[in-house]
TIZA-913739 format. One record per residue (C-alpha): residue number from 0; residue in one letter; z, y, x. Coordinates in nm, 4 decimals, m for minus. Each point is the difference from the previous one (the first is absolute). Layout:
(atom NUM,a,(Z,Y,X));
...
This chain:
(atom 0,m,(8.3335,10.0386,8.5325));
(atom 1,s,(0.0955,0.3210,0.1911));
(atom 2,s,(m0.1431,0.2064,m0.2747));
(atom 3,f,(0.1650,m0.2105,m0.2683));
(atom 4,y,(0.3522,0.0979,0.1476));
(atom 5,e,(m0.0884,0.3466,0.0601));
(atom 6,d,(m0.1198,0.0195,m0.3697));
(atom 7,n,(0.3226,m0.1650,m0.1310));
(atom 8,p,(0.2874,0.1805,0.1656));
(atom 9,d,(0.2548,m0.1765,m0.2490));
(atom 10,l,(m0.0579,m0.3398,0.1259));
(atom 11,k,(0.3264,m0.1419,0.1703));
(atom 12,i,(m0.0565,m0.3471,0.0313));
(atom 13,a,(m0.2684,m0.2509,0.1264));
(atom 14,v,(0.0100,m0.3761,m0.0619));
(atom 15,f,(m0.2194,m0.2471,0.2020));
(atom 16,a,(m0.0449,m0.3351,m0.1432));
(atom 17,g,(m0.2135,m0.3127,0.0433));
(atom 18,k,(m0.0174,m0.3427,0.1653));
(atom 19,g,(0.1814,m0.0582,0.3370));
(atom 20,g,(m0.1799,0.0592,0.3221));
(atom 21,l,(m0.2591,0.2701,m0.1432));
(atom 22,g,(0.1327,0.3103,0.1729));
(atom 23,k,(0.2490,0.1409,m0.2660));
(atom 24,t,(0.2471,0.0783,0.2793));
(atom 25,t,(m0.2624,0.1677,0.2110));
(atom 26,c,(m0.1247,0.2150,m0.2959));
(atom 27,s,(0.3533,0.0935,m0.1002));
(atom 28,a,(0.0792,0.0947,0.3609));
(atom 29,a,(m0.3130,0.1932,0.0263));
(atom 30,l,(0.0376,0.2042,m0.3160));
(atom 31,a,(0.3628,0.0715,0.0865));
(atom 32,m,(m0.1166,0.1390,0.3298));
(atom 33,w,(m0.2516,0.2103,m0.1427));
(atom 34,l,(0.2285,0.1504,m0.2583));
(atom 35,s,(0.2581,0.0815,0.2678));
(atom 36,k,(m0.2431,0.2036,0.1892));
(atom 37,k,(m0.0323,0.2177,m0.3238));
(atom 38,k,(0.3743,0.0902,0.0552));
(atom 39,q,(0.1220,m0.2461,m0.2466));
(atom 40,r,(0.3173,m0.1807,0.0648));
(atom 41,v,(m0.1334,m0.3580,m0.0523));
(atom 42,l,(0.1824,m0.3359,m0.0228));
(atom 43,c,(m0.2079,m0.3172,0.0377));
(atom 44,f,(0.1849,m0.2729,m0.1563));
(atom 45,s,(m0.0898,m0.3793,0.0665));
(atom 46,t,(0.1357,m0.2471,m0.2597));
(atom 47,d,(m0.1573,m0.2830,0.2000));
(atom 48,p,(0.2954,m0.2200,0.1497));
(atom 49,q,(m0.2422,m0.0760,0.3054));
(atom 50,a,(0.0783,0.3221,0.1612));
(atom 51,s,(m0.3512,0.1083,m0.0142));
(atom 52,l,(0.0510,0.3848,0.0700));
(atom 53,s,(0.1879,m0.0956,0.3211));
(atom 54,d,(m0.3207,m0.1791,0.1163));
(atom 55,i,(m0.2431,0.2709,m0.1055));
(atom 56,f,(0.2045,0.2909,0.1519));
(atom 57,e,(0.1134,m0.2346,0.2943));
(atom 58,k,(0.3456,0.1028,m0.0516));
(atom 59,d,(0.2854,m0.2034,m0.1404));
(atom 60,v,(0.1266,0.1648,m0.3067));
(atom 61,f,(0.1027,m0.3097,m0.2116));
(atom 62,g,(0.3292,0.0590,m0.1744));
(atom 63,k,(0.0663,0.3321,0.2064));
(atom 64,g,(m0.0215,0.2263,m0.2963));
(atom 65,s,(m0.2383,0.3072,0.0213));
(atom 66,v,(m0.1521,0.0220,0.3420));
(atom 67,t,(m0.1749,0.3052,0.1401));
(atom 68,l,(m0.3420,m0.0624,0.1367));
(atom 69,d,(m0.1549,0.3120,0.0270));
(atom 70,k,(0.0499,0.3563,m0.1346));
(atom 71,n,(0.0348,m0.0416,m0.3717));
(atom 72,l,(m0.0736,m0.3600,0.0038));
(atom 73,y,(0.2727,m0.2606,m0.0752));
(atom 74,v,(m0.0083,m0.3753,m0.0439));
(atom 75,m,(0.2324,m0.2316,m0.1627));
(atom 76,e,(0.0004,m0.3860,m0.0310));
(atom 77,i,(0.3072,m0.1283,m0.1925));
(atom 78,d,(0.1832,m0.3287,0.0885));
(atom 79,a,(0.0024,m0.1334,m0.3698));
(atom 80,d,(0.2185,m0.2921,0.1167));
(atom 81,k,(0.2633,0.2303,0.1347));
(atom 82,r,(m0.0195,0.1964,m0.3328));
(atom 83,i,(0.0555,m0.3076,m0.2042));
(atom 84,a,(0.2823,m0.1120,0.2246));
(atom 85,a,(0.1731,0.3307,m0.0562));
(atom 86,f,(m0.0525,m0.0163,m0.3744));
(atom 87,q,(0.1331,m0.3492,m0.0197));
(atom 88,e,(0.3255,0.1068,0.1845));
(atom 89,e,(0.0183,0.3101,m0.2306));
(atom 90,v,(m0.0090,m0.2367,m0.3075));
(atom 91,r,(0.2588,m0.2368,0.1496));
(atom 92,q,(0.2279,0.3115,0.0708));
(atom 93,k,(m0.0339,0.1271,m0.3410));
(atom 94,i,(0.0825,m0.3331,m0.1508));
(atom 95,r,(0.3087,m0.0077,0.2195));
(atom 96,d,(0.1162,0.3475,m0.0949));
(atom 97,m,(m0.0774,m0.0565,m0.3755));
(atom 98,y,(0.1874,m0.3243,m0.0168));
(atom 99,g,(0.2744,0.0547,0.2390));
(atom 100,i,(m0.0738,m0.2769,0.2301));
(atom 101,d,(m0.0173,m0.0291,0.3780));
(atom 102,e,(m0.2368,m0.2760,0.0205));
(atom 103,l,(m0.3043,m0.0883,m0.2284));
(atom 104,p,(m0.0078,m0.3735,m0.1537));
(atom 105,k,(m0.2385,m0.2037,0.2077));
(atom 106,e,(m0.2312,m0.0497,m0.2726));
(atom 107,i,(m0.0459,0.3847,m0.0634));
(atom 108,d,(m0.0582,0.0568,0.3859));
(atom 109,e,(m0.2669,m0.2753,m0.0081));
(atom 110,y,(m0.1601,0.1625,m0.3075));
(atom 111,i,(m0.0339,0.3331,0.1648));
(atom 112,n,(m0.1423,m0.1570,0.3125));
(atom 113,a,(m0.2448,m0.1855,m0.2060));
(atom 114,a,(m0.1130,0.3063,m0.2198));
(atom 115,g,(m0.0587,0.1913,0.3273));
(atom 116,a,(m0.2767,m0.2605,0.1169));
(atom 117,e,(m0.2090,0.0644,m0.2994));
(atom 118,p,(m0.3258,0.1944,0.0564));
(atom 119,a,(0.0837,0.2464,m0.2724));
(atom 120,m,(0.2978,0.1159,0.2062));
(atom 121,h,(m0.2118,0.0847,0.2948));
(atom 122,e,(m0.2335,0.2022,m0.2056));
(atom 123,s,(0.3103,0.1510,m0.1766));
(atom 124,a,(0.1297,0.1282,0.3356));
(atom 125,t,(m0.3458,0.1242,0.0973));
(atom 126,y,(m0.0279,0.1813,m0.3282));
(atom 127,d,(0.3353,0.1476,0.0170));
(atom 128,a,(m0.0730,0.1443,0.3551));
(atom 129,m,(m0.3277,0.1579,m0.1288));
(atom 130,a,(0.1636,0.1526,m0.3156));
(atom 131,g,(0.2722,0.1314,0.2185));
(atom 132,l,(m0.2357,0.1923,0.2207));
(atom 133,l,(m0.2051,0.1430,m0.2783));
(atom 134,a,(0.3181,0.1305,m0.1644));
(atom 135,s,(0.1228,0.1594,0.3240));
(atom 136,d,(m0.2739,0.2617,0.0433));
(atom 137,e,(0.0395,m0.0332,0.3763));
(atom 138,y,(m0.3724,m0.0346,0.0518));
(atom 139,n,(m0.2978,0.1987,m0.1444));
(atom 140,f,(m0.2116,m0.3044,m0.0070));
(atom 141,h,(0.0595,m0.3881,m0.0026));
(atom 142,v,(m0.2597,m0.2404,0.1040));
(atom 143,f,(0.1073,m0.3537,m0.1125));
(atom 144,d,(m0.1787,m0.3109,0.1841));
(atom 145,m,(0.0372,m0.2779,m0.2558));
(atom 146,p,(0.0551,m0.3658,0.0827));
(atom 147,p,(m0.2991,m0.2353,m0.1332));
(atom 148,f,(0.2007,m0.1046,m0.3083));
(atom 149,g,(m0.2386,0.0565,m0.3030));
(atom 150,h,(m0.1118,0.3504,0.1399));
(atom 151,g,(0.3070,0.1435,m0.0270));
(atom 152,i,(m0.0133,m0.0449,m0.3848));
(atom 153,r,(0.3411,m0.1676,0.0003));
(atom 154,i,(0.1645,0.3058,0.1180));
(atom 155,v,(m0.1278,0.1904,m0.2844));
(atom 156,s,(0.0880,m0.2646,m0.2431));
(atom 157,m,(0.3476,m0.0463,0.1649));
(atom 158,a,(0.1616,0.0663,m0.3274));
(atom 159,r,(m0.0224,m0.3634,m0.0727));
(atom 160,i,(0.1108,m0.1037,0.3520));
(atom 161,l,(0.3034,0.2472,m0.0270));
(atom 162,d,(0.1031,m0.1524,m0.3190));
(atom 163,v,(0.0371,m0.3437,0.1826));
(atom 164,w,(0.1998,0.1980,0.2653));
(atom 165,v,(0.2095,0.1388,m0.2810));
(atom 166,e,(0.0470,m0.3074,m0.1789));
(atom 167,k,(0.1328,m0.1831,0.3273));
(atom 168,m,(0.2520,0.2629,0.0254));
(atom 169,e,(0.1140,m0.0185,m0.3424));
(atom 170,e,(0.0015,m0.3818,0.0239));
(atom 171,t,(0.1950,0.0157,0.3246));
(atom 172,r,(0.2798,0.2105,m0.1925));
(atom 173,k,(0.0043,m0.2471,m0.2946));
(atom 174,k,(0.0403,m0.2849,0.2431));
(atom 175,a,(0.2960,0.1654,0.1666));
(atom 176,q,(0.1530,0.0645,m0.3458));
(atom 177,e,(m0.0009,m0.3898,m0.0511));
(atom 178,y,(0.2887,m0.0184,0.2383));
(atom 179,g,(0.2406,0.0709,m0.2449));
(atom 180,e,(0.3029,0.1336,0.1781));
(atom 181,s,(m0.2122,0.2257,0.2279));
(atom 182,a,(m0.1632,0.1352,m0.3144));
(atom 183,w,(0.3334,0.0643,m0.1773));
(atom 184,k,(0.1122,0.2009,0.3095));
(atom 185,m,(m0.3103,0.1986,m0.0235));
(atom 186,q,(0.0447,0.0880,m0.3650));
(atom 187,q,(0.3582,0.0893,0.0528));
(atom 188,r,(m0.0586,0.2136,0.3166));
(atom 189,t,(m0.3158,0.1878,m0.1143));
(atom 190,s,(0.0007,m0.0198,m0.3765));
(atom 191,g,(m0.3750,m0.0151,0.0159));
(atom 192,a,(m0.0552,0.2760,0.2544));
(atom 193,g,(m0.1789,m0.2537,0.2359));
(atom 194,q,(m0.2615,m0.0951,m0.2652));
(atom 195,d,(m0.0753,0.3625,m0.0747));
(atom 196,e,(m0.0401,0.0672,0.3823));
(atom 197,m,(m0.2431,m0.2958,0.0393));
(atom 198,l,(m0.1964,0.1254,m0.3208));
(atom 199,a,(m0.0255,0.3340,0.1295));
(atom 200,e,(m0.1399,m0.1677,0.3216));
(atom 201,l,(m0.2709,m0.1809,m0.1836));
(atom 202,l,(m0.0967,0.3047,m0.2253));
(atom 203,e,(m0.0361,0.1834,0.3403));
(atom 204,i,(m0.2446,m0.2700,0.1437));
(atom 205,r,(m0.2026,0.0317,m0.3215));
(atom 206,k,(m0.0194,0.3840,0.0227));
(atom 207,k,(m0.1265,m0.0267,0.3388));
(atom 208,l,(m0.2415,m0.2614,m0.0837));
(atom 209,s,(m0.1512,0.2197,m0.2878));
(atom 210,f,(m0.0197,0.2932,0.2368));
(atom 211,f,(m0.1935,m0.2345,0.2627));
(atom 212,q,(m0.2460,m0.1382,m0.2717));
(atom 213,d,(m0.0707,0.3504,m0.1309));
(atom 214,i,(m0.1101,0.1278,0.3416));
(atom 215,l,(m0.1945,m0.2965,0.1103));
(atom 216,t,(m0.2188,0.0286,m0.3341));
(atom 217,d,(m0.0351,0.3613,0.0153));
(atom 218,n,(m0.3525,0.0670,0.1776));
(atom 219,k,(0.0878,0.3749,0.0286));
(atom 220,r,(0.2758,m0.1011,0.2517));
(atom 221,t,(m0.1100,m0.3471,0.1336));
(atom 222,a,(m0.3131,m0.1284,0.1597));
(atom 223,f,(m0.0539,m0.3606,m0.0119));
(atom 224,y,(m0.2584,m0.1794,0.2410));
(atom 225,m,(m0.1320,m0.3270,0.0456));
(atom 226,v,(m0.1027,m0.1155,0.3524));
(atom 227,i,(m0.2673,m0.2592,0.0216));
(atom 228,t,(m0.2544,m0.1518,0.2555));
(atom 229,p,(m0.3641,m0.0862,m0.0800));
(atom 230,e,(0.0671,m0.3722,m0.0990));
(atom 231,k,(m0.0518,m0.1781,m0.3228));
(atom 232,m,(0.3736,m0.0812,m0.0646));
(atom 233,s,(0.1053,0.3440,0.0928));
(atom 234,i,(m0.2364,0.1394,m0.2698));
(atom 235,l,(0.1035,m0.2581,m0.2698));
(atom 236,d,(0.3719,0.0733,0.0885));
(atom 237,t,(m0.0753,0.3816,m0.0683));
(atom 238,e,(m0.1776,m0.0554,m0.3316));
(atom 239,r,(0.3038,m0.1923,m0.1238));
(atom 240,a,(0.2277,0.2559,0.1161));
(atom 241,l,(m0.1852,0.2700,m0.1927));
(atom 242,k,(0.0679,m0.1796,m0.2977));
(atom 243,m,(0.3742,m0.0265,0.0805));
(atom 244,f,(0.0100,0.3634,0.0664));
(atom 245,e,(m0.1376,0.0798,m0.3532));
(atom 246,q,(0.2823,m0.1977,m0.1501));
(atom 247,m,(0.2653,0.1848,0.2145));
(atom 248,d,(m0.1600,0.3282,m0.0867));
(atom 249,i,(m0.0538,0.0634,0.3688));
(atom 250,t,(m0.2937,0.2154,0.0969));
(atom 251,l,(m0.1733,m0.1158,0.2967));
(atom 252,t,(m0.0830,0.2900,0.2313));
(atom 253,g,(m0.2279,m0.1768,0.2350));
(atom 254,v,(m0.1248,m0.3101,0.2026));
(atom 255,i,(m0.0083,0.0113,0.3671));
(atom 256,i,(m0.2414,m0.2421,0.1834));
(atom 257,n,(0.1249,m0.0883,0.3306));
(atom 258,q,(m0.1240,m0.2132,0.3024));
(atom 259,v,(m0.3584,0.0621,m0.0646));
(atom 260,y,(m0.2192,m0.0945,0.3041));
(atom 261,p,(m0.2550,0.2831,0.0881));
(atom 262,k,(m0.3385,m0.0815,m0.1416));
(atom 263,e,(m0.1671,0.1466,0.2994));
(atom 264,l,(0.1096,m0.3033,0.1953));
(atom 265,l,(m0.2810,m0.1990,m0.1550));
(atom 266,q,(m0.2493,0.2102,0.2017));
(atom 267,r,(0.1295,m0.1322,0.3203));
(atom 268,k,(m0.2179,m0.2868,0.1607));
(atom 269,d,(0.2964,m0.1374,0.1822));
(atom 270,l,(0.2042,m0.0429,m0.3298));
(atom 271,g,(0.1426,m0.3508,m0.0060));
(atom 272,d,(m0.1002,m0.2175,m0.3075));
(atom 273,f,(0.3820,m0.0223,m0.1221));
(atom 274,l,(0.0451,0.3732,0.0005));
(atom 275,r,(m0.3436,0.0428,m0.1519));
(atom 276,k,(0.0739,m0.2356,m0.2951));
(atom 277,r,(0.3321,0.1650,m0.0513));
(atom 278,i,(m0.1523,0.3597,m0.0374));
(atom 279,e,(m0.2519,m0.1285,m0.2350));
(atom 280,m,(0.2501,m0.1726,m0.2061));
(atom 281,q,(0.2065,0.3143,m0.0245));
(atom 282,q,(m0.3060,0.2089,m0.0973));
(atom 283,k,(m0.0573,m0.2194,m0.2850));
(atom 284,y,(0.3560,0.0456,m0.1224));
(atom 285,m,(m0.0336,0.3616,0.0656));
(atom 286,n,(m0.2874,0.0255,m0.2357));
(atom 287,e,(0.2136,m0.2152,m0.2598));
(atom 288,i,(0.2938,0.2682,0.0558));
(atom 289,k,(m0.2505,0.2771,m0.0773));
(atom 290,d,(m0.0941,m0.1500,m0.3145));
(atom 291,k,(0.3183,m0.1240,m0.1420));
(atom 292,l,(0.2558,0.2385,0.1438));
(atom 293,g,(m0.2022,0.2960,0.1428));
(atom 294,k,(0.1446,0.2672,m0.2351));
(atom 295,h,(0.3594,m0.0999,0.1507));
(atom 296,v,(m0.1065,0.0124,0.3667));
(atom 297,c,(0.1646,0.2971,0.1861));
(atom 298,a,(m0.0216,m0.1215,0.3714));
(atom 299,v,(m0.1797,m0.2428,0.2284));
(atom 300,i,(0.1620,m0.0788,0.3297));
(atom 301,p,(m0.1753,m0.1772,0.2761));
(atom 302,m,(0.1140,m0.2957,0.1945));
(atom 303,f,(0.1216,0.1474,0.3572));
(atom 304,d,(m0.0388,m0.1488,0.3284));
(atom 305,r,(0.3685,m0.0410,0.0364));
(atom 306,e,(0.3023,m0.0310,m0.2587));
(atom 307,p,(0.0807,0.3375,m0.1556));
(atom 308,k,(0.3524,0.0349,0.1458));
(atom 309,g,(0.1895,0.2943,0.1463));
(atom 310,l,(m0.0083,0.3628,m0.1200));
(atom 311,e,(m0.3393,0.0602,0.1834));
(atom 312,m,(m0.1839,m0.2727,m0.1903));
(atom 313,i,(0.1733,0.0846,m0.3260));
(atom 314,q,(m0.1125,0.3558,0.0243));
(atom 315,q,(m0.3621,m0.1460,0.0778));
(atom 316,v,(0.0309,m0.2077,m0.3291));
(atom 317,a,(0.1284,0.3124,m0.1946));
(atom 318,d,(m0.2880,0.2129,0.1039));
(atom 319,i,(m0.2483,m0.2547,m0.1219));
(atom 320,m,(0.1695,m0.0963,m0.3096));
(atom 321,m,(0.0841,0.3529,m0.1263));
(atom 322,n,(m0.3469,0.1413,0.0791));
(atom 323,w,(m0.2415,m0.3042,m0.1324));
(atom 324,d,(m0.3672,0.1269,m0.0399));
(atom 325,g,(m0.0292,m0.1753,m0.3446));
(atom 326,k,(m0.2299,m0.2792,0.0995));
(atom 327,i,(0.0918,m0.3464,m0.0670));
(atom 328,t,(m0.3258,m0.1436,0.1131));
(atom 329,e,(m0.3017,0.1417,0.2116));
(atom 330,e,(m0.3084,0.0368,m0.2067));
């Protein structure tokens, strides 16, 4: 992987996807740290609501904006619920301003609250934060740790999800217009200016969406990784993901195999039966990965004797991940 980044200096984004609990956050943190040592200003951004980066780096960064962890290394975990609440209040205020009212009708307020609870709103808030970061050019490189929701595919297909969001905004406006007197006041006071303002806002959202999708599907600027473990379901899941990637015009940069027990342990006479069977099972699936996904594998990371947390351990993961020797299995 180190050679890959040295040979592709135009890369500006890396996306880590896969099922939960396989090590996406660890790999994301490791790449971000490695790139930061190359004098790049790197932001590692987690879209996982479980505050996984806080756990990995052993520092509370959830909802605190961009936090500096080391020279050229920044991390961010957004509080999506807070962003949704702020967005809802913004919608309420726009309706008040547009219709010249001091208080929203109860039905409208309840509708806005209900819309905020939908899953699409959480993803939209996450997407909006990501798109804003990419557009800002504040960092040289962005590493995105995706949550386990269909391998991050839904971020790339966000057009459909954003359409729902846009429709909700439009529907909220129409519902407000049903209140005849308030709607009449709005028409008299703004002469349509409010509607034009809202339309401009929706067009801006679509513009940002298009910008975001173009970047994520451009393999000259974006690297896309799957993180797996040597287990049957992980292999099947990755095979399905590859088919989805083709449909979404995403080029898979590589597959990282994580949490691999060292095969050399099998030589130990004091090795317990449980661990022996576990290693033998993994070796079986390592061979299957080699046969089915071998051309995509770009790193193999071993199981460590302790959790890979803190800057020192993340650096150790980075050294291994970025300098893999190319062997999936021992001959």
